[in-house]
N, C-alpha and C positions, 0 to 999 in steps of 0.2 A: 453419314453413319454407315458402318459396315453392315452388310447383309448378315454377317455371322454373329452380330451382337445379340445377346439374349436379354430380354426385359421380363422380369418376373413381377407380376402385378397381383399382390395379395389383397383380395376383395372382401374378406370376412371369413367366418361369421364373427359378430361381436361376442365378446366374453369367452372366446376360445383362444386365449393367449395373445390376442392382437396387440394389447397394450404393452406387454412384455417384449414382443417382437419389435415394435416401433421404438421403444426406449433403447433396446440393445442396438438397433441399427443406427439410431441417432448418436448415442454416446461413443460408438466405435466407428463412426463414419470415416475419420481420417485413416485409421488402420485398415479398414476395408478398401479404401481408395488405393492404398499402396499395393493391394493385391488385385487391382483391376475391377473392383466392385463399387458402383456408385449408388449412394442413397441420396437422391437429387433434391434435398431440401435445404433451404437457407435458414429456416428456424423450425423448431420441433412441432409447431402447430400448423405449418403451411399445408400439410397433407389434408387437413380438415377443410381449410379455405378452398383448396383446389377441388375437393370433392363437392363442396357446396356449389362451386362455379360450374363444374361439369354437369351436375344433376339439376342445376337451376333451382336450388332449394332455399327455403328459409329455415331458420332454427330458432325455436322459441318464439315464433311469430315475427322474427326479424331477419331481414336479408341485408347483410353488410355490403355497401358499395365497394369496399376494398377487395371483396372476393372476385370481382369481375376481372377476367383475364388471367387469374392465377394459374388455372390449369394449362393454358397455352404457354405461359412462362416456364412452368415445370417441364412440359413436354419439350420445350426448346433446349433445356439443360440436358434432358435425356438424349436428344439428337446430337448434341454437341460433345457428349462424352466419348472419348476415344478408347476407353477400356472395353473389356469383353462382356461385362454384365452390368445390369442395373436392377435394383430391387426397390419396390415401392409398396407400402402397406397402408391401407385405410379401410376399416371394416364397414363403413357406410357406402362404399362403392358397390356392394352387393345389391343394393336397391336400384341400380341404374336400369333404364329401359334398354331394349335392344339397340335403338338408335344411338343412345348415349354411350353404350359399350363399344359400338363400332367406331364412334368418333374418338373415343379414348385410345383404342388400339391404333387407328390410323394416324393419330397425332404424333406417335412416336417415330413415324417415318419407317424406312426400311429396317428390317431386323426381325428377330424371332420372338414374338410376344407370347408369354406363358401366363395363364390365369391360375391362381392358387386359391383354394378355398379350404379352410380348416373347419372340420365338422366335429360335433359331439352329439351324444344322444339327446333327443328333444325333451325328455323328461327333466334332465338336469338343466337344459337350456331354458326351459320355462321358469324353473326356480331362480336361476341366475338373472333372467331378464326381469322378473317381477321385482327382485330386490334392487336392481339397477334403477327401475322406475321409481321405487320408493326413495332412493337416494337423490332423486330429482324432484322431490316435493309431492309426488303423487300419493294418494290415500286409498287407492283401491285395495281390497283385501285379496289375499292369495287365492282363496276359493272363487271369488268373483272373477278374478283375472283369468284363471285357468278355465272356468266354465265358459266364458265368452270366447276364448281362443279355440276351445274344442268344438263348441256348438255353432259359432258364427264364422270361424276361420278368419280370413283377411278382412272381413267386414265387421270384426269386433270393434267396439268403440275406440275412436282414435285417442291417442296415437298407438294403442297397443296392438291392434290387428296388423296394421301395415308394418310397424316396427318389428314385430316378431316374424310373421310368415313371409314378409317381404325381404327379410335379411337372414333368417336362420334356416330356412328350408333350402338345402343345397340343390334339389332338383329344380325348384322354381328359379332360384338365383342363376344357376348355370345354364338354364334354358336361354337366357338373354346373352350372357357372356360367351357361352359355348358356340353361339352362331357367329361370333366375330373372329375366332381362331380355329385351327384344326383341332379335332377332339383329342388327339394325342398330346396337345399342349394345354389341356385342362387337367389340373392336378388336384385331387381331393386328398388332403391329409387328415386322417382319422385320429382324433385324440384318443390315446389309450384310456381304458377305464382306470381311474385312479381313486384317490381318497374322496371323501364326501364333498360334492359340489365343486370339485377342482377341474381345471381346464386341461389337464394332461401333463402340465409342468414340463420338466426337462425332456420327457419322451417326445412331446410335441415339438419343442424347439429343435431337438436333434434331427427330427424328420424334415423340418423346414430348412435347417441349415444344410443338410445333405442335398436336398433338392436344388437349392440355390447356389451350391458350391462354396459355402462358407465353412472354413475349417474351424474346429472348436477353439483353437488358440487365438484366432483372430477376433473373436467376439464372445465375451464371457457373460452368459446370462445370469450367473450367480450374483452379480452385482446389481441386477435390476430388480426393483421392488414392485410387486403386484399385490394390490389389496386382497386380503383373505376374504372369502365369502362369509356373509353373516349367517348366524344360526337363526332358527325360527323365532325364538323369543326376542333376539336382538333386532331382527327386521320388523317384527310386529311392534316393538317399542318405538322404533323410528317412525313407523307409519302413524302411530297414535300421536307422536310429537308433531308430525306434519299436520294432522287434523287440528291440533291446538294452535299451531302457528298460523295456519291459513294464509300462507304466502306473505306474512308480515315482515319477514327479514329482508326481502328484496335481494340485492346483490350480496348481502352478508351471509346468505344461506350457504353458498359454496364453501367459503373458508371455515365457517363456524360449525355447520351441520354436516355437510357432505364429507369434507376432508377431516375435520377434527373429531366430530362425534361418530360418524358412520365408519369411515375408513381408518380412524384412529382408535378411539376408545372401544367402540362396539366390536370392531373386527379383531381387537386384541383379546377378547374373551374367548377362552378355549373350552372345548367340551360341550358346546351347545348342540341342540337337536338340529339335525339336518332338515332343510326344507324339502319335503317330498310330495310328489303329485298325489292328490287324493285317490284312495283305492277305487272309488267308483269309476275313475277314468283309466285305470290300468288296462282293461281289455281294449279300449279304443286306442290307447297309446301303442300297445303291441302291434295292432293292425296297421296303424299309421306308420310305424317305424319299419315294418316289413315292406310296405309299399315304397317307402323312401329308399331302402336298401336295394330293392329290385329295380327301382328307377335309375339309381346311380350305376348299378351293374349293367343294365341294358344300354346306358348311354355310351359306354365304351371309353370313359375317362380313365386317366392314369390314377389308380388308387394306391396311396401310400399308407400302409397299415391294414387293419382288418375291418371290413364293413360290418362284421358282426358286433363290433364295439358300439355301433349306433343303436343297438337294441338295448333298451333300459334294463338295468340289473336291479329289479325290484326286490329280489330275494335278499340282497345284502343291504337294503335300505331300511332305516328305522320306520316303524309304522307311522303313517300320516295322521295328523290330527291338529287341533288348534293349540296354540301356545298355552302351557299351563300357567295359571295365575301366579303360582309361586316362582316359576322361572322368570316371568315378567317382573315380579317384585325384586328378585335377586339382581336382575340386570339393571333395573332402575336405581336400586340402592348403590350398586357399584359405580354406575355412571355419575350419580349425584356426588358420591365421595370423590371420584376423580376430577369432576368439574370444580368442586370446592377446593381441592388441592391446587388445581391449575389457577384458580382465582387467587388463592393465597400467594402463590409464586408470582403471579402478575402484580399483586400489590407490593410484594417485596421488590420486584424489579422497578416498579414505579417510584417507590420510596428511594431506592438507590439512585435512580435517574434524577430525582429531585435534589438529593444531596449532591450529586455530581454537578448539577446545574448551579447550585448555590456555591460550591467550591470554585466552579469556573468563574462565577461573578467576582468572588473574592480575589482570585488570581488576576482577573482583569483589572480590578481596582488597584491592587499592589503594583501591577505593571505600569499603570498610569502614574502612580506616585513616584516610582523609581525613574520614570522618564522625565520628571519636572527638572528644569535647569537648576543648578546649584546656587545657593545664596552666596553673598559676598560679605562675610562677617567683618573684614577689616574696614570696609566702607561704613558699615553700620556703627562700628566702635568709634570711628572718627567723627561721625555725625553726632553720636551721643556725647563725645568729649566736648565738641564745640558748644553743644547746648548747655553742658554743665559749666563750661568756661564763661559763657555769656551771663549765666546767672551769678557767678562769683564776682564778675566785674561790676555788676549792678549793685 
């Protein structure tokens, strides 16, 4: 591998455009390869398996044996690429230890490894992280979730403390990764302050693409769908549904609740109240954010964007408070209506499928009948005549 090759390793943070970046890179992989940029995956989920392998992690209490060796195979494809650049993105890489980060960098062989971290203000990150946990069957309230993160830090009840502070705090995350590469090769992309609860959208992608040398015409982010954030009433409704379900759906939770209900029906509701950090934590969050900004500035990393955007904009946020009962009722009624319509459409499709099945059986019977050998009427008539002749002679 050429010493001049550049490898851009995007290590997080979660919920700051990582999903959109990964979808864009996967769907435009062939076009990027034509321009000398390699996204070294054989399937779109391989980056997760490779990360689990590198970090020696389990997920949901399970460690898949198929993950073993995936990182080394991915690194081998990076080494074998004869183009000028490689881009890899997985937001759980941010939680790697210093030893794991060093192993990852060294596994790529000679070349110029760059670490990329996309950051957003912690207040919006807490809101986004809470609803993401709720989308994974958790039932913790937002107030309890935030209180624990503020007062207990990384020692907040698992998995919340480690998943938040271990992945979303750029100073902590880059302390491990920054030790594996020169500081000028650590890039912090700051998400612009955007609409409520958003990750920075097109502005974030533009900064990522410019850093990694991806021209806009090579990779169109407009075609990539990223679920909209839930409003307060929608997220609270989902949390209460989780309480009632109590893990009863098993593997059906992902398609039925997470994808269809949460990312589909609930995310489609517009005009909902933004999830906002409780006012009692605003002073603490301002102080913590200033420390974070000062820490990044002192570290000497390459900052793309304005570190000031990491300071929460509480002025332009709606007042925090519990979801209004009327808002919960409205959300529940709309969801029930949508689910009933979906059920009716499913019944129609089932009836059509049953009719098609019956028609297929009729066609099959007709095909069998038409395939029977033809009868021989002349022989039958001769046989009948002989029978009549015999009776006449008698």
